[in-house]
Structure formats: C-alpha cells, structure tokens
C-alpha positions, -999 to +999 in steps of 0.1 A: -645-590-069-648-588-107-659-620-123-636-635-150-658-629-180-662-593-170-625-589-163-617-604-196-641-581-214-625-551-197-591-563-207-601-568-243-617-533-243-585-517-230-564-536-256-588-525-284-587-489-272-549-490-272-548-505-307-571-478-320-549-450-304-518-467-319-534-469-354-543-432-352-509-421-337-499-394-341-532-376-342-518-343-329-484-325-326-456-345-309-431-328-286-395-337-291-378-326-259-341-319-263-319-315-232-296-289-249-299-255-265-309-248-301-280-254-324-266-283-304-260-316-320-290-332-304-312-302-315-301-305-351-308-342-353-342-338-336-352-311-362-340-332-391-360-362-378-390-340-372-391-328-408-393-363-420-419-374-396-441-344-404-438-351-441-449-387-435-477-382-410-489-346-416-485-339-379-462-312-365-431-322-345-424-294-320-388-294-308-388-282-273-353-271-260-349-275-222-312-269-216-294-268-183-282-290-155-265-315-178-299-325-193-316-331-160-343-305-166-354-321-199-351-357-186-372-350-155-398-332-176-403-362-199-401-387-170-431-369-155-451-365-188-482-385-197-472-419-212-492-414-244-464-411-270-467-373-275-437-363-253-404-378-265-369-374-251-344-370-279-312-373-259-277-386-255-254-406-233-253-375-211-287-381-195-289-418-198-254-431-190-232-403-176-254-384-152-259-412-127-222-411-121-219-373-121-247-365-096-253-379-062-290-375-065-310-374-098-347-364-099-352-391-125-341-427-130-325-432-164-337-468-165-370-472-147-385-438-157-382-443-194-392-467-222-364-471-247-375-466-283-344-467-306-309-455-309-305-428-336-268-422-342-233-421-328-201-402-334-170-387-320-155-354-309-126-331-319-102-312-297-102-277-312-086-243-306-092-209-324-076-206-357-054-178-344-042-199-314-005-204-310-010-241-306-005-257-340-009-293-328-019-312-296+017-317-287+023-280-283-009-276-262+000-304-239+036-291-235+022-257-224-002-274-200+027-292-183+047-260-181+018-241-165-005-265-146-041-252-143-035-222-165-051-235-197-089-238-197-113-262-215-150-256-218-179-281-220-216-279-221-225-315-217-212-346-199-196-360-231-174-330-236-165-328-199-156-365-195-136-364-228-116-335-214-111-351-180-100-383-198-075-363-217-062-348-185-058-382-169-042-401-198-019-372-209-011-364-172-018-327-175-038-302-154-062-281-175-090-262-158-126-271-166-151-243-173-188-255-173-216-242-196-253-252-199-247-262-236-219-267-260-229-238-283-225-215-254-190-230-247-182-226-283-192-189-282-167-184-254-140-203-272-145-182-303-145-151-281-112-159-266-125-166-230-113-203-230-084-219-248-098-252-260-127-277-259-136-311-270-166-306-292-190-329-309-183-331-347-218-318-353-210-285-337-173-283-345-170-292-382-188-261-395-165-238-376-135-258-388-147-256-424-152-218-420-116-214-408-126-202-373-113-233-355-082-254-358-087-292-351-059-308-331-071-344-326-101-367-329-115-389-301-124-417-324-105-450-329-098-440-366-095-407-383-126-389-393-133-390-431-141-353-430-107-345-413-083-370-429-052-350-419-062-347-382-047-375-360-066-394-334-057-390-298-040-424-299-020-414-329-009-383-311+006-405-284-023-406-258-026-444-255-060-458-246-079-427-255-112-434-273-146-419-265-177-408-283-213-398-281-247-414-291-282-402-296-314-421-287-351-417-283-371-425-251-407-423-240-421-420-204-423-454-187-457-470-191-463-458-227-483-486-244-461-508-265-481-504-298-477-466-296-440-470-288-436-493-317-454-469-340-430-441-329-400-464-334-412-472-370-414-435-377-380-427-362-363-456-381-378-443-413-367-408-405-331-418-397-328-432-432-345-403-449-327-376-468-330-349-440-312-371-415-288-385-441-276-350-449-271-343-411-251-375-407-229-368-437-221-332-428-214-339-391-194-372-393-221-390-373-230-426-381-267-434-384-277-462-361-310-477-350-319-505-326-348-524-311-360-512-276-343-542-260-310-536-278-310-499-267-317-510-231-288-534-231-265-509-248-274-482-223-265-506-194-231-513-210-225-476-217-235-466-181-210-490-167-183-477-191-189-441-183-189-449-146-155-464-149-142-434-170-156-408-146-142-426-115-108-430-131-108-393-141-114-384-105-147-366-111-166-364-078-204-366-080-220-332-074 
C-alpha cells in the first residue's frame, strides 16, 4: 500500500508532467481526422482551421480524410487513438448524433469514447437539381414524384443529407428513391453526371455549383432564407409545413485526454474559428461560426441526438 505522502508526491508529479505537456502543446504535427472525403464541407473547414493553427503555433495540421460508412471509420479511429491531443476528430452531427439511430451496432460510443472540445459552426442545406433539369421549382419536382412513385432518385453521402431527404419524403408525402454514397462530393458528381435527379446538399458543397450555373436551387432547409440565395424559398415557404433541419461541426478528442491539453486545443480552435481563413469559409458557404465550452457541446449533442432520433424514427428509417 502506498503511503499518503508518497501517493501525494506521485499525484503532484503527474499533474506537473501534464501541465508541462499542455504548455508545450502542440510540440509536433496534429492530425485532424475528417470522416468525409476531400472537398466535403467538413474537410474544407478542417483545412481552414488548420491553416490558422499552423500560423499561430508553427506546427503542421495534417488533415486525414477517412471517408466511408457514414463516418464510422474515422470516428472509430479517433476513439482508439492515444488520448494525447494529437488526434482530433473534426466531425458533424452524422457521427455524434445521427449514427446511433441509423445503425444497430456502432464500433464506437459517441458519448463515452470522446471528450468534447468545442462546436465549430452550423448551417443548412439546399435541395438542388442540375441546371438543365426540367424541374423549375420544388412544386414541379414533387408533382412528378407523386405521379411516378419511386422513379425519382435523390443521393446522399452523409446522414444529414439522407435524413433531410427522408424528412422531405415524409412531410411532402412522396416516394423518392434514396441512393447512398460514401461522401457528398461523390453524390454531387453523379448528380452533375445525370445519374440521379436531385439531392439535399450542404451549402458548403452546393453554393459553388449554384454560382457556376451547374445547379439550380429549389428550396432551403433553414427556418429563414439564406442570404446567399435570397430568391430561393425555404421548405416551409414552399408549403412543406414543419420542415427545418441543418448540420453542425464540432471537434472531439479521445476520451481520457488530459483537461489542460483539451483546453489548449479549444483555445486554438476558438481563435481559428474567428480568424480570416475560417471567416472566409463561413461567408462563402452560408455557415454560421459557433463555438462552445466542452460542457455546452456535450449538452447540445445530447439534445441533437434525441432530435435526430425522433426524425429518423418518424421518417421510417430502419437501423442497418
């Protein structure tokens, strides 16, 4: 049995060592693990934040894309990583709020396997078709869906897009066939290539294609119209009562990461969210910058998980 003075000395030494590591953090490159492919909304934000943090600390931020399985691959990787602050999950509601209701068994626990750091931003989606599509507005698209149930297809590469589409089907009482992809950029490629008719895409990915004239926006999922698309109605304005859904970004560390290190990372991320790189990202993508304390993020995640669970159940999506 360790005597109290010795135990106290060991505890003090451990705290001192942690404080030293936190003061020096980061002393080597940090990996930002992204659950989606390069070019996705989460990827773009992670890279913008990384540029700012590198400029401030002199340490490289390596963005590691691990797409597939609705973010499960990336989340599991981070959950199993060393809790030292050098492996960070830059993720969305897909892995932390939606997946528990979409899969019967997850190889990670969105609550107990992670240490919340801070929220990073939030935004909405846009229902889009190709610019040469015969559908000029959402009313025409829904009319066709009712005439030919199951014939129209919508693609999605993350849970946000899928649930948004399923919610549209439920509230508009239409049958549109879902086509799954491992990331939204891949779904976008098939939409542009004419292999699917429509998709609900994050503003981050959709706005550049809308601006270039490749896509036509039909409706926004947000409560109010997007400033970047003032002439595009919301779903509710288009007659789909009760329709409102969005996405959010947040940062997590493996559970057990020392609090001083997690706090140092949070400070760096909060600074980066307000820096010019991220500000440009938020402005161009109709995404709202947003930071929280770890406790606020944990509480928000709990509320969101409950909400997504209700939406998924109401939409009739059976866990895989």
